[in-house]
N, C-alpha and C positions, 0 to 999 in steps of 0.2 A: 508489475510496472506501475509507477505512480507519476502523475502529472499534476503540477501546481500552477495556478494562474492568479497573479496578483489583481486586485480590484480595479486598477486603472487599464487592465488589459482585457477586461470582460465587457460584453455588450450592455450589461445592466448594473455595472458597479458592484456586483457580488464578488466574493472570493470563491474560487473553484478548486476542487481537488478531485482527481479521478484516480482510482486505484483498483487493482485486482490482486486476489490471493490465489496463488497457484499452488501446484504440488499434488494435483490429483486428490484433493480433499473434498469433503462434502460439508457445507456449512449451514448456518441458520442465522436469523436476525430476530431479536426479541427485546422486550422492554424490561429494564431493571428499575424498580421504583426507587425514589429518594428515600434516605433513611436518616433519622436523627438519633445520635447516640448521647448518652449522659456525659457531661463534662469530665474529662480525665480518662475516658475509655481507651483501652488498649485492646485492639482485636488480635486474636492468635493468628500467626502467619504459618502457612503450610507450603511445603515444596518437596517434590520427589525428583530425583535425578538418577539415571538418564530418563528422558521422555520415552513413553511406550512407542514401539514401532509396529506392534500388532494389536488387534483387538484383544487377544488373550492377555497380553502384558498389561493393557489398560484395565481389564477386569480384576486382574491380580492386585494391581495398585489400589483399586477401590476397595477390594475385600480386606486387604491388610492394613488399610488406612494410610493417609499421607503423613509425612514427617513434619512434626512441629519444629519450627526454626526460630521463633521469636515473637515479639508483640509490636504491633503497628499502632501508633496513636492516630485515632480518627474521631472527629466530632460530628461531621455530616457528610453524606454523599448526595450527589445530584441524581436526578432521574436521567437514565441513559437509554439509548437504543444501541445495543451491542451486536456486532458481527462476530461470530465464533466458528471455529471448525476443529478438525482433527478429532482424534479419539477422545482426548481429554477435554474437548469443548473449550479450548483456550481462546480467550478474547484477543482478536487480531485487528480490531477497528471499530468504528461506530461514530456516534454523535451524541452530545448530551443536551440538556434542556437550555444551555446558554449558547448553543450553536458552535461549540468546540467539536471539531472532528478530526480523526486521525486514522492512519492505517500502518502498514509494516512492509519493510523490504529488508530481507536478510542480505548480508554483504560479506565478501571474503575479507579477511584481515591478516595482517602479518602474524606468523606463527608464534613469535615472541610474546604476543599479547594474550595467548590462550590461558585461561584460568577455569578450573572446575570447582572453585571454592565459593563462587558467588551464589546468592540465594534469590536474586531477582533477575527477571528476564523480561524481554518485551511482551512475551505471551506465555506465561506458565500455566499450569492446570488450575491454580487457585488465584482468585482476584488479589489476595493480600501480597502476593509476590509477582504480580504482573504489572509492568510499568504502564502499559496502554490501558488497562482496566483502571488503574489508580488515577492516571491523567484524566480520563473521561469522568470518573466518578467524583473527583475532588477539585477540579479547576474550572474557573469561569472564563479564562482567556488562554489563548495559545501560549503566551509567554509564561503564564503561571503554570500551565501543564508542563512546559519544558523544564522550568526550575524545579518542579516537584519530582519529575522523573529523573532529572539529573542528580538531585540530592539523594534519592533512594538508591541509585546505582552507586554513587559514592560511598554511602554508609554501609549498605548491605552487600555490595559486591555484585558484578554483572557476569552472568554466564547464560549465553543463548540456549534456552531449554531444548530446542530441537536439534541444534548442531553446535556443540561447545567450541568448535574451531572457527565459528563465524561471528561477525559483528552484525549490527542491525541499523537500519535507518527508520526513523519514525516521521512521516509527514504530518504536520500539525497546522490546522487552519482555524480561524475564527472569522467574525464578520469584518475584521479590519486587515489581518495579515495572514501570510502563508509562510511557514518555516519548514526546513528539512533539519532534523536532528539526527546525528550519526553517533552511535555508541560502540565502543570496543572494550575488550577485557583489560585487566590491569597487569597481566603477566602471571606466570606460574608461581613466583615467589610471593605474591600477595596473600596475606592472611587477615581475617577480620580484626585482629587485635593489633595490626601493625601501625595503625594511626594514619595510613596513606589512603587516598581515594581508592575505592574498589572498582573504578572504571575510568576511562578517559572518554570525554564526549565533546561535541562541538555542534552548534545549531547555527545555520545561516538563513536569514530572511530573504525571500524572493522579492526583488524590487516590484513595486506596485504596478508598473507598466509592462512586466515581463513574465515569462513562463519558464519553468524548469521541469526536469524529470529525473527519476531514478529507476534503473532497471537491475538492481541487485549488484551494484558496485559503488564505491565511495565517489561522491561528486563534489564535495567541498574542496576548494583549492587553497588559495592564500587566505589567511585568517587574520583579522585585525580586532583583537579584543578591546581596542580603544574606541570602537564604534559600537556601542551597546544596542543601538537601534538596529543593527545589522548582524551582530554576532553575539552569541553566548557560548561559554565554554567552561569546562571543569578547571580547577586551579592547576592541575598537573599537565596541562596541554603540551608544554614544552619539556618539563622535567622528566616525565615518563619516557619520552622518546629518547632523551639524552641518556637516561639511566640504562635503557635496554639496548643502546647502540644503534638506534634506528635514525638518529639525526644528530649532526654535530653542530653545536651552538656557533653562530656566526655565519652559517650557510642558509640559503633560502629554505623556508619552512613551508612546504606544500602538503596540507593534511592528507589528501588521497595518496600521495607518494610515500609519506612517512608511515601512515597507519593502515592504509588500504592495500589492495592487491590490483594487478592489471585487469583481472577479470577475463572473460572468454568472449568468443565471437558473438554469442547471443546477447551479452550485456551491451556492448557498444552498438550492435545493430538496432536494438530496441530504442537506445537513446536517440540514435540518428533518426529512426522512423518517426518518433514523437516530435522532435524538433523540426525535422524536415516537413512534416505535415502542417505544422502550425506557422513555420516561417520558411516557406520554399524560396523566397527571394534571397536568402542567405547562401544558397547553393552549397550547403554543408556536404562534404564528401564522405563516403563510406567505402573503406576497402575490405572490411570484415576482419581486420587485424586490430585487436583491441589495444595493442601497443602503440599503434599510430593514431587511432581513432579516439581522440580526446576532444570533448566539445565544451564550449563555454557553460559556466554554472547556469546562466539563464540567458534568454534572448528575448527580443521584442517580437511578438507575433505580427504577421502581415495584416491581419484583421482581428477585430475584437472577438473574443472567444465566447461561445454559448455552451449550454448543456448539450445541445444537439451535436455541436462539433465534437465535444469530448467523448460522447458515446460512440461516435464514428471512429475517433482515433483508437478507442479501447477495442475496436473490432479490426484493427489493422493486421493484415497478413502479408505485408510487403507488396500489396497489389500494384501492378504496373511498374515495379522497380526491377532492377537486375537480380534482386533476391527473391523474386516471386517464383516459387518452385512450380506453380501451375503453367508457366511458360516453357518448361523443359520440353524438348522434342519428343521425349517418351510419352508425354501426355497429349501429343498432337499426332496421332497416326493418320496418315494421308492428309495431313495438313489441317485437320479438323480437331478442335479441342475435345478430349475425352470427357465423358460424364464422370469419370473417376477422379479427374484432376481436382485436387484440394490443397489448401495451403498448409495443412498439418494433418496428423492422424497416425494410423498404423505404421510403425517403423518397417514392418514387413513389406508393405507396399513400396515405400520409398527405397528400401534396399533393393527391391526387385527392379525398380526403374533406374537405380544408381543415382539418386538425387536427394539426399537427406536434407530436410528443411532445418533452418535455424529457428529457435524458439522465437515467436512473434508476440506482439502485445496482445493479440486476440487469441492466445493460445487456448486449445481445448482442455488444457489442464486446469483452468481456472474454476475454483470452487464457488466464487462469487465476485462480482464486479460492482462498483458503485461510483457515482459522481456526486460529491457533496457540494451543494450550493448554499452559501451563507450570505444573507442579506441583513445587515445590522440595522436598517431603518424600518424593518417590518416588525409587527408584534411578535413577541417571543415564541409563541407556539408554532409560527410558520416562518420564523427568520431563518431556520436552517432546514434543509431538505436534503435526504440521500435519495438519489435516483438509483435504485437498487435492483440487482437481479442475482438469483441463486443458481448460477451456472455460467458456462463459457459465453462471452459477450456475443459471438457470431450467431448463436442459435437460441439466445434467451431474451427475455423482454424486460426492459428497464421500467420500474414502477416508482412513483414518488412515496417516500416514507418521511413524514414531517417530524421534526424534533419534539413537537408537542404531543405526539401520539402517546396514548396510555395503554393501548393494547395492539397487538398484531395477530392476525388470524393464525390459527393452529397450523395450517398447512405450510406456512413460512417459518413459524417460531419453534416448532417442536424439534427436539434433537433428531438428527437423521438416523435412520436404521442402517447401520454399516453391514448387517448380515443378510439382508434380503431386500429385493425391490419392493417399494411401497408407493403405489400410484396415488396415495392420498397426500404425498409430500411433494411440494414444488421442486425440491432438489432433484428427486428422481425423475420427474416429468422433463425438466430441462436437460438432465444428463441423457435420458432416453432419446430426446429429440436430437441431440448432438450425435450420439452414437448411430442412430438410424440415417441421419443426413449424410453421414460419411460413405454410405453404401453407393450412392450416385450423387455425389455432392453438387455438381453443377446444376442439376434439376432441382434437387431437394432444397438447396439454400434459397432459391427463388420462392419456392412454396412456403418456406418458414418466414421469409420476410414479408410476404403478402399478408400473413397473419399478424405478425409482431409489429410491423411498420406502422399501420393505421392505428393500432393500440397506442403505441408510444406518442404518436402525433395527437391523439385525443388527450392523453395525460399532460402533454406539454401545453396544449390549448387550454386545458382547464386551470393552468397556472400561468396567466397572461403576464407579459413583460411589465413588471412593476419597477418604475425607476425611482431613485432617490429623490427627495424633494429638490426641485430646482433643476434637475437634469433633463435636458431635452433629448428626444429620440435621436439616435445616431443616423447620419446618412447611409443609404443602402450599401455603398461601397466601403463603409467602415465596419460592417458586420459580416462575418464569414457565413456562408450558407451551411 
């Protein structure tokens, strides 16, 4: 799940992005130094498809070598702090030295768009064919990153490495703006030599005073290419839809209806949970039916948003709502809440009580979660910060990682060992904490928060609210707690 907040909607004038990478993966965060290449350099591009689904398949790929697919012109790369996961250590987010930060959301797309001929993906196993890696390594602004990633998808063809039948959204922020970029395939008949774009994509800017979210389904609606400060798109945005029979010229063009899919219950519920937490006065309704539950692209939050608010939202488990499974009668024997009551976890437990939970924002499947805070009036080394944790948000601790960092401790940056538990790695510590907390969740989660809560408060206190020049502190009722 991803949440974006425009600079006029935050307490300190920063741009904020909160995102989690789910899928029962284990991740890491590490520094990639900047590199200068001689003029005219073309770097060899590598890509193997399909993506490995087991550790053995990954090792076999490495042993036999990756497939050479072309040459990428590159002159200089930025220093980046990259978040990566999966067997192939694919880059799925991060921040660079200029304060550009991004993440990933896979999304359903119309089957007519599926293509397996593309050689770039949001997050492939090698940086040369990874859109996110290229955007972070080669762009100084959010707009520049979107144009770069869009041009690569058009030239080389887009196929989502981990699920070729899916499209992807890439949230992109810098110190001024927040954007959602959505990318879909070009259809089965596309070939590299066809002269046609190898993807269809669109990016929409979040209004400065509003917030938006993405929970694995398309969120862009009406598109106005005549407003370049608010929309960017590939040249085939309309022509591909007409060619594939997805849209009839002269009828309304709604991006998520033309190219996206309805999604499922967990998609619409997480959208609702995020927007409802940030703008409860709108009284947005949730039925659990994704066909009915479509929400505005962005809304104005009731209070100015802070890092602390977003870390709380990223721990949302539908607490106190009709979708809170811990309120089920089976978890209240004798009218008292059971210590086993939990918002997610073992499907065996929920099958036993007859109350399966919907995927929530704070899912235990998160490999890592972070909140990027970009303040363009601060010196470059501290202008961008990822408040980062290597584990599910509920039972893990957010720590600050500034974009000027040149090293990150080995326990956070080393590739995770997928074959055995390693207590010297933070990923394993946080995963173990989550697993053990599930045994008697109601008691254990209090003990966990007693440790992590004060630590996070100390980290936030060490980074005092620094306002832009000339901005006065906001009244207390303007800042969410």
